[in-house]
C-alpha positions in Angstrom: -8.4 -0.7 11.7 -8.0 -3.8 9.5 -6.2 -1.8 6.8 -3.6 -0.7 9.3 -3.0 -4.4 10.3 -2.6 -5.4 6.6 -0.2 -2.5 6.0 1.9 -3.6 9.1 1.9 -7.2 8.0 3.2 -6.2 4.5 5.8 -3.8 6.0 7.0 -6.6 8.3 7.2 -9.0 5.4 9.3 -6.6 3.4 11.6 -5.5 6.2 12.1 -9.1 7.4 13.0 -10.2 3.9 15.6 -7.5 3.7 17.0 -8.4 7.1 17.2 -12.1 6.3 18.9 -11.3 3.0 21.4 -9.0 4.7 22.1 -10.7 8.1 21.2 -14.4 7.7 23.8 -16.0 5.5 22.8 -19.5 4.6 24.3 -21.0 1.5 22.5 -24.3 1.6 19.1 -23.1 0.2 16.7 -20.4 -0.7 14.3 -18.8 1.8 11.1 -17.0 0.8 8.7 -15.2 3.2 5.2 -16.2 2.1 3.1 -14.2 4.6 3.1 -12.5 7.9 0.0 -12.9 10.2 -0.5 -10.7 13.2 -2.8 -11.6 16.1 -5.7 -9.3 17.1 -3.6 -7.1 19.3 -0.5 -7.0 17.0 1.5 -8.7 19.8 2.6 -11.8 17.9 3.6 -12.3 14.3 3.7 -15.7 12.6 6.0 -15.5 9.6 5.3 -18.3 7.1 8.3 -19.2 5.0 9.2 -21.6 2.2 12.6 -23.2 2.0 14.2 -24.9 -1.0 15.3 -27.6 -0.7 12.5 -28.7 1.7 14.9 -31.1 3.6 16.6 -28.3 5.4 13.4 -26.4 6.5 13.6 -27.5 10.1 17.2 -26.4 10.4 16.4 -23.0 8.8 13.3 -22.5 11.0 15.4 -23.3 14.1 18.1 -20.8 13.1 15.6 -18.1 12.2 13.7 -18.5 15.4 17.0 -18.3 17.3 17.7 -14.9 15.6 14.2 -13.6 16.0 15.2 -11.3 18.8 17.9 -9.6 16.7 15.5 -9.3 13.8 13.0 -7.7 16.2 15.6 -5.3 17.4 16.5 -4.3 13.9 12.9 -3.8 13.0 12.4 -1.5 16.0 15.1 0.7 14.6 13.6 0.8 11.1 9.8 1.0 11.8 8.0 3.7 13.8 5.9 1.5 16.0 5.5 1.4 19.8 6.2 -2.3 20.1 7.5 -4.8 17.7 5.4 -8.1 17.9 7.0 -11.3 19.0 8.3 -13.0 15.9 7.7 -16.7 15.2 8.9 -18.4 12.0 6.7 -21.3 10.8 
């Protein structure tokens, strides 16, 4: 069971990275996904990011969390899973 969770976390990290690169145009800095952590029931995903320069991290987090629904919709089309977890960028 744990192996499945780790695979899903890694898949979400990869696909979210692609989605951010493709659909989230931000020319002020660089965004890196550090990790994705799923809760016990795979209902919530916390996406840990790093932003350079650090001064714009709050602005980027706000924008990413605002677009979390569209990222989830895109993931639902790409990943065969019953329910995409609620995404929260931190």
